[in-house]
N, C-alpha and C positions, 0 to 999 in steps of 0.2 A: 618667260624664262623657265627653263627646266629645273626641277628640283631633284637632287640625287640623295639617296639615303645610304648611310653606312651601316654595316652589320659587323658585330664583333665576333660572331661564330667563325672560326678559322676554316671550317670545312664548307663554307658557303661562298668561297671565292669564285668558283665557276658560275654559280647562279648570279652573283653580282655582275660578273663580266657580261653575261647574256642580257641582263636587264639594261646595263649601260649601252650595249650595242643597240638595243631597241629604242632607247631614249635618243641616242644620237641620230638614228634613222629618222625619227620624228622631227628632230631639229632640222635635218637636211631638207625635209619636206616643207619647212616653213613655219612649223609650230613654234610659238614663243611661250605658250603655256597650254596645258590641256588637262581636261578631266577624263579623257578617254583612257580606258585601261589598255595598255599596250598589248599587242599580240604576244602571247607567251609560247615559246617553244617548249616541247616536252622536257621537263626538268630531269636531270640525271639523279639517280639514287645516291644521296650523299650520306646515308646512314652508315655507321661503322659496324663491322662484324661483331658477333657476340662470343667469340672464342679467341684466345691469344694466338693460336695457330693461324686463324683466318686474318686476324688483325695484322700479324707480322707479314703475311703474304701480301696484303694490300699495301703496307708500308714499303715493302721491297720494290714495288712498282710505282711509288709515289713520285710525281713531278710537279707538285704544287708550287714550289719556289725554285729560284735559280741555283740553290745548293745542289740540286740533283744533277746539274751539268758538270760539276767538278769532282763528284765523289767517286771513290773506288768501290765502296760498299755502303749500303744502308746499314746502320748499326742499331738494331732493335734491342729492346731490353731482354734480360735473361735471368733465370733463377727459378725459384719454386712458385708454381701457380697458387699455392696455399700459403705464401709467405705472410708473416705477421708484421714484417718491417720491410719497407720499400725505400731504397736510396735513389735520389734523382740528382744528376749533375746537369751541367749546362749543355755540352755538345761533345761529340767524339773528337779525339785528337788524331794525330798522324798514325799512331800505332793502332788505334781502334779502326780507323778507316782502311788501313792496309789489310786487316784480316777479318773485319766485319764482326768484331766482338766488343762488347762494352767493358770499360774499365780494365784495360790490360797495361802492360808496361810498368814502370816504377810506381805511378799513382795507383794503378790497379792492385799491385802487390801490397801497397800500404793500406788501401781500403780493405783488402782481405784480412790483413793483420788486425785492423780496427774491429772488424766484425767478429772474427774468431777470438781475438784476445780480450775484448770487453763484453760483447754480447754473448760469447760462449756458444755460438752456433756456427756450423759450417757456412761458408759463403753461399753454397748451393741452396741453403734454406732461406736465404734472403732473396729479394728481387731488386735488380740493379737496372737503371735506365737513365735516359737523358731527355732534356727539353726538346732538342732537335735531334733527328736521327742521321743527319749527314754532317760531315766535317765542314766548318766554315772555311771559305777560301782564304789563302795566304795568311793562315793563323789568326785571322780577325775573329771578333766575337760575333755571334749571330745577332742580326738586327730584329726589331720588333715585328716586321712583316714576316720574316723567316720563322720566328718563334710562333706567331699566331697561326701560320700555315701548318705547323706541326703540333700545336698544343693539344688538339683534339685527340691525337694518338696517346699522349700522356694521360689525359683525363680518362680515356677508355681503359688504358692499362690499370690505372688505379681502381676504376670501377670493377674490372674483372678480377683483380687480385684481392681487393677488399682488405688491405692491411690495417692493423691497429695503429701503426705509426708510419708516417712518411718523413724521412730525414732529407732535408734539402741541403745540398753540398754547394756552398757559394751563395752570393747575394742574388744572382739572377733567378734561379729556380725558386728561391724564397719569395721574391717579389711577384713572380707570375702565378704562384699558387696561393698566395695570401692577399695580393693586391696592396701590400704595404711596402713603403720605402724604409730606408734606414741602413746604417752601417752594420755589418755583421759583428763588429766589435761590441756593439750594444745589444744586438738581438740574439746572438748565438745562445743556444740552450734554452731559450724562452718558449714555453709551450703555447701552441695555437690550436684551438679546437676548430675543426673544419668538417662539418657534416658528420660522417660516420667514422672519421679517423682524426688523429692528432698529428700536428706538424711540429717538428723540432729542427731549426736551422743550425748548421755548424759549418766549419771550414772545409773546403774541397781538399782532398789529399794532395793534389798537385801544388796547392798553395802551402800546405804543410811542409812539403819537400823544400820549399824556398824559405820557409819561416818555421823551423823546427821548434822554436820556443813556444809555439802555440799548441803543441801536442798535449800538454796537461789540460788545457781548456777543452779540447775535443774529447779527451778521456772523460772529463766530468759530464760533457753533453751526452755522451754515449751511455754513461751510467744512468742518466735520466731516462734514456730510451729503454734500457734494460729493465728499469723499475716499472715502466709502463707495460712492457711485454709480460711481466709477471714471471 
């Protein structure tokens, strides 16, 4: 019986597919089990670029998951490369997909007001991005496979920006960056230390548009962010 191994690194999907291909070829040859190391094709370079410009260029040509088939644009992050605060949402919406920019439309306008009104900095001095860079089909939410295929881009953005604070907008970015579950009603505004930066979860601006009574809670969350930024 052949044994298959699973890897969590989202950028190793192609390598896994090649290994599975080799294992299935051995199975077709009659192997039930083997200690022989399969022949390995030359592996592609799966490392990510070390500049935001090059990372964006690679993301624009990404076809790691099926979301690439229905997108109009890849929506990469934008803002200051020296930002001390980074906001991360779940996925681009229709407006973002149509023009290829992150956080536009009504939710983008509200997020801009949140940044400029509470943090007292221009939106351009923050960095805004999303878990996945392509719009989910038919207004659905991205599934775990799609998120893991794209997650390496987000981790690299955070590494290159090196912010003091990452603000997760909604439960999904919070869960994938902290590995923790929980309702946002309980965890919003709670500080999480993660390597060289702090994570503070709060509500997504699109959710606030539907639930304006939560705006005071987000105001308090962002006041904590401002205190951390100094």
